[in-house]
N, C-alpha and C positions, 0 to 999 in steps of 0.2 A: 503494499498500500504506500504511495506515494506522499509525502508530508509536504503539503502545497504553500505550507506557512511558511516553509524555507525557501522556496521557490522566489526568484526577484520578477519584478514586473514584466521584463521581455520574457522570462521562462514560462509566465504566466500565460500572457499572450500567445507564445508558440504552441503551448499545449493545449490552449482554448481553440487554437486554430487548426491545429491536427485533428482534435475532436470534431470541430465541425465540417472537417473535411471528409471524416468518417461517416458523420449524419447525413452529409449531402449524397455521397454517393450512394448510402442506403436507401435515401428518399427517392435518388433517380431509379434504382433497381426496383422498389417498392411501386413507383409510380408507373413502370413499364409493364409490372406484372400484374397491376390492377388494371391496368390499359387493355392488356393481352385478356386478361378474363372478362373485362367488360366488352369486349370484343365477341368472344366465343358467346358470353350469354346473351349478347344483342343477337347473334346470327341464330340462336337456338329460340330467342323470344320470336322472331321474326318467322322462322320455319313452322314454330308450332301455332303461333296468328294464322298464318296462312293455311294450316292444315285445318283450323278449326273454322276458319270462314268459309275455305272450300267446303267442308262438308256442311256447314248452316245455309250456305245459299244454295246448295242442292236441295234444300227441302222447303224453302220460304219462297213466298210470292217476289215477282220484280221488284216490287216496290217496297218489300224489306230488307232486300240483299244489300249487305254490307260493302263499302268501298275499301280499295286496297288498304288505306291508312285507317280505317275503323278498327277498333279491339274487340276481341272476346272475351270477358272478364266472368272467370269463374264465380258463382253468387257467394259462396263463403268466403273467399279471397277478398272479393269488394267489399263485403261486411266487415272484415278484419283490417280493410286499409282505410276504411272512411274517416277512422279517427287520426289518422296518420297525415301529416303535411309535409309538401314537397316530395322531390323524388328520393329513392333509396341511394346510400352512401356508394359513391364509385359509379352510378349510372350517368346514363345521358338523355337529356330531351333535346338533341341539336346533332345535325350531320351535314356535312355538305362536300359535293364534289370540288369546289373551289380551292384552290392551294394560294395561301399566304402570299401576298406581292410585295408585303414589306413587314418589317417587324419595328415595333415601337417598345421600347424597355423605359419602364417607369420606377423612377427611384425616390426614395422620400427625402423631403428637404432637410431633415435632421441629418447632421454627420456626428453629434455628441450625443452619448447617454444624458438626457436631462437628470437623471438622480446622482450620477458619480462623476460624469462629464467625460468619460472615455470614450475612444473614437468606437464608433458602430462598424460590424464587420458583416459581411453578408452571410445568411444563415439559410436559404433557400429562396425558392420562388413559386408562384402560380402562373399556367398559362392559360390563356383563352382566345378564342379565335374569336374576332368582332366580325361583322357584315355592315359594310359602310355601303348607303346607295348613294350613287351619282345620278341625279335628276338627268332627264332627257334635255339635250341642248338643242338650239336651233339656229343656225347660220343662212342669214340673208347673203345670198350673191347676185351681183347684177351681171345678167348675160347680154351682151350685145350682139345681135345677130345682123350683119351687115348684107344689104341685097345690092344685087348689080343687075344692070340691065345693058341690053345691046344699045349701043347708038343710035343704030338705023331703027326708025319709030315702026317701020312697015313689018319687023322681027317679031316686036312686041314680046322679046325673051326676058324674063326675070330670073334669077338663080339665088337662092339663099341656103346656109349651111344651118341647119336647127339642132345639128349633133346629136341625131338619133333619138331627140326626146321625146320620151314616152307620152307626156303631157305637155305638147306645144301651147304657147301662148296663156299658160296657166300659172299661179304661183308655186303649185304642187310638185314634187319630185317622187320617184318611186320609192324613196325611204320613208317619206310622210303618207303616200297611200297605205303602203303596206302596214304601217302604224295603224292608218284608220280603220284598216279592214280587221286587223288582228284585234282591235281594241274592241269593235263591235259584234264580229264574229265569232272572235275565238275567245273574248272575255266576256262577250254580253252587255256591254255598255254602250247605251244610246247614243245616235249621232249629238242629238243637243247637250247633252252632257259632255261630251266630246269636245263640242265647239265651245263650250264654255272656259274648257281648260285651256285651249287654244287661246282664247281672247285673255285669260288670266297670264299667258307668257307674252302675251302682246303681239299678237296671230292674229288678225282679225277675219275667220273665215265663217260663215254664216252655216246653220244646220243645211239650209236648201244648196248651198256650194257643195259641201260634203258629201251630201246624197247624189249630187251629180257626179262628184268623182269617183264616188264609189257603183254609179253605173256606166260609165266610161271604163274603170278598171274591170268591170264584171264582162265587157264587150271585147276588151282586148284580151281577157284570159280565156273568152271561147274556146280557141284551137286547143288549150291544153286541157278545157273541160270534155272535149270531144275525145281527145286521146283516151283519156281516164275512162269515158264512158264506152270507148271502143275496147279497152282492158277488162271491163265489166263483163260486156257480153262474151267477149272470145275467151274469157280464164280458163285454164286448164283443168281446173275441175270441175268444169260444168256444171258448177251450183252457185244460184244466186238466191240472197234471201233478200225479203220486203216486208214493209210495214208505212204505215202513213200515220200522219199526225195533222190535227186542224189547223189553218191558218185564215185570221181573216182580212181579206184585203177591202179597202174603202171603195174603190172605183168596179168593181165586179156588181153588176145588178143583182137583185132579186136573190141573194144567197147570203147567209149568214156566216156561213163557213166555207173557206176553201180547202186546199189539202196539198201538204208538201210528202211525196213520197220518198221514201228513202230507200235505195239498193245497195249491197254489200256482196263482196265476195265472200269465200269460206276462210277456214281458220287454214286452209291450206294454200293459198293463192297469194299474189301481191294483193295488199290490203287495200280495197277502194269501198269509200263512201261517196255513194253518188246522191243528190238532193234534186228533185226534179218537180216543180211546181205544176199542179191540175187545179182548175177552177171547181171542179166537183170531183167527187170520189170515184167515178166510173174511172175504169182501169184502161180507156182509149189510149192514152199515153202509154201505160206499161205494154201495150200491144206492139206499139210502134217500136219500144225498146226492144223488146224480144222479137221482131221482126227475122227469121231467119234462125233462131236461138233453139237449139233442140235439147239444150240439159236439163236439170233438174231445177222448180222453185221452191223454197221453203217460204211460208207463210204462214197468218192466222186462218182462223175460218170464215173470214169476210167472203161472202158470196160473189165478190167481183171478179175473185182468181179463178172462179171455178170454170170460166171457158177456157183455161190454160191447159187442164186437164188431158185434152186429146192433142194438141199440139207439140207438148213436150214428153219428154221421156218421164217424168212423173212429178206430182204434186205433194210435196211433204208439209202435212199439218202440223201446226206446233204443240207437240205432247205438253208442254207447260201450260199451255192455256185451257187444257181439258184437266189438269191437276188443279189451276186456281178456281175453278168450279166448285171443287171438292174441299179445297182448303178452306174456302171463304165460310164453308159451313162449320168444319173444324175449328177455328178461331174464334168461334162463338161458344164452344164448348167449355165444362168446366173439366178439370182433371179427371174427376170422377167418372165423367163421362163416356172420355173418350176410348176407354176399353170396349164398350159396348157400339160405338159408332162405326158403321159401313164404312162412311165419309172416311174417319181416320184410319181405317184398314187399305182403302184405297190408296190414300196420300203414302203410307209406310211403304206399300208394294211399289209405287212409280218411284220412291225414293231409290228403293234398291237399286231400280233399273239405271237412273239417273248416278248413281253412286258408280257402277259398272263402267258406263259410257266416260266418266270423270278419269277414271282408272287408265283408259287407254292413252289418253294423251300426257296423262302424268308418268307411264312407262314407255312412251314413245313408240307406241306399235305402228306398226306399217298399215298402209292402207289395204293389203292381202289379209294380215292379221287380224285388223277388227272387222272386215268381212267373215271372217272364219270365225269368230268368236261370238259373232252375232245371232249365226246360224247355228252354233253349237245347242246339245239337248238341255244344258243348263239354262242359256239365255233363252231358250223356245219356252222353256217351265218358268220363269219369271213371268213371259208374257202370256200363257195361259193361264197362271195363278192370278193376273190383274183382271183378264178376259173373264174368269169365273166369277172373281168377286163384283165386279160390274152387272154382269148378266142375273147374279143372284141378288141382287137387289129389287124389292119391290115398293119403290117410294109413294110417298102419299100425293094423290093428283095435286097440282099446283103448288107442290113445295120445292124448294131449293135443290134439294136431292133429286128429284125428279129432274129439274132442269141439268144438272150436272150428269146424271146418267144417260138422257137423251142426248147431250152434247159429245158423250164419248161414243155413244153407239153410231151415230148418224156417220162420223167420219172415221171409224175405228180402222180400216184398213190404210186409210192415206194417214194414220199416226205412227204407221210402221215401213212405210217405203225405205226409211232409211236403211234397213239391215240388208239390203241388196247393194248398197252403193257407199264406200268406205268413206267420202269425202262429204258424205252428209251429216246432219247434227240431228237427234230427235227434236230440239227446239230453236225458235227463232230467236235467240237471248241476242244472237251479233246483232241483227237488224234492229232489235229493241235499245239496246244500247246506244246504237249509232242514231236513234232519234231523241235521244236525252238532252246532247248538246244544242239542238235547235230549239226543244221544249223548253230549256233554262232560259236560252237567248229570246225566245217568246214571251216569257214573263216581263222582261225588262223593255222591250221593244213594242210589245202588245199586237200589234197590227202591221200590214204595209199598206200603203198609199195607193199605190198602182200595182197591175199585175205585171209591169216590165220591173219595177221595182222587187216584186217578190220572186219572177225568174232569176234576176240579178241575184240575189239573198241563195238561190238554189246553186247557184254556179259557185260563187264564194264559200258558203259552205262546205260545197264537195271538194274544192281544194284545198281549204284548211284542214278539215278532218282528216281527210286522205294523207295530207301532209303529217297529220300527227301521228296519225297511225303507223308513220312509216319512219317514226324517230327522227323529224327533221323541227329545227328551232323554225316556228311559225313567222315572225317578222322577218327573218331574214331571208327564209326562203321567198316568201312573196316578193321581198326588195329583189332579190335576184333574177326571180322571174319575170317581174315587169320591166327590169332593165334589159332583159336578153331574148325576149319574147320575140321580138321584130327581127332578131338576127341571129337566132340560135334554132337548131333542128328541134323540133318539139320534142320527141324522143328522148333528148338529153336532158330536158326539162321535166321530167316525170318523176314523181316522188321517190321512187326505187332506183332511177337511174344511175349506175356506178359513174357517170360522169359528172355529179354533182359536186361542188367544191366541198372537202371536208368539213368546213366552218360550218356548214349547215345544219349538221347533224348536233344531236344534243351531246351537253357536255364536254364541247369541244369550244374553246374560246377563238373569238373571231380575230384575225392578225390584220 
């Protein structure tokens, strides 16, 4: 045991520094171990939560499905944590793919101990990643475009260089218009709010002018829209999903609601989300779109799609819609009533089918393997058990159960077309998810003033949602397309093109 009373002041400082160095080294090692532990724990939590979400979403109505960032908490754990504040020690509630561009070192202003006057020495540090927002900046550039004319008045020849201006004789550029489109159609912010924001930045552009720029941009983007449509109709899997939702258009007479039809490719193709406006719910435009197409159509039981049964290889009706009728009954029952409920038994049996279908993607089955599994004796037994359950129900006349049973019986064969084509799915969830961005945006802009505006919305939604589904940064991609669409091959601008610049991809900084 050292007798520190015999040490000189310099010796004490030296020993203290040695001790501090040991402590700092141990703190670094401990922090590294803790970070490694937190990383492993976070990976485990994410995988566990994903598994719970997948299982939960298999059983519930689409309105109740959890998003990727929503958690499922065990009821007992939830009650135990209700009285605890903050996060657990060593945990984290923030993550980012951004790498720190600079380091700020903060040191205390005091250099001497206020108690004894000794010089303070370093004893450790805390590290925190801080996110700093740099507001969008706008630059005004004066562009002078010289005009030249032939001195011979009979020629009447005038030449002018507009420098490939995407929006000639207007103050906006592709970067501004890309931000307008992304703000309205990507983020759901109405144009009048965006106009007020620009005015606050000293840029006086009215809502009407913004609307005009949107329509001009949509016209300019039509070639890209048509190429995306062509990809949809000629997809390799020969599967198209379709759904529709309402839209009010003020200048369309005698109709309270118009419609926006949404078409998507399957899980196995280039991801295409195509939005097409229709003044009615009739499938006339769908017929035009599908002219020459002889694949499969996945849809709900809307009678407008009945006309395609003879034209196409098959029409797959959404099995989740059939389940929804039974689930609407189940969710009104008490726990004690479920065991005796026929509707509950049907829901559980359908859940078995959905769970097996989910396992095919999880285990990366080939198309051939999927078809083989779907036609196995075990799979057939699940379908037969579901059939026997539904046909064994004798519901009361006029009841919800009767409605559910009749819905299932009427299209029974069309619910199982998917079993003979591995690219098909038993549900139309892909299209229904594609409808959601439009529905969310509609809650903000409420209606379209003109039919032309509604059609433009369809073009822009198609390009934005298709780009998002293919992992692109929306505003960067729109700016790039608007800047190059008049001088670049359209195929090179498609969201899945390998010729797109790398910086358009998510998580890659623009240089």
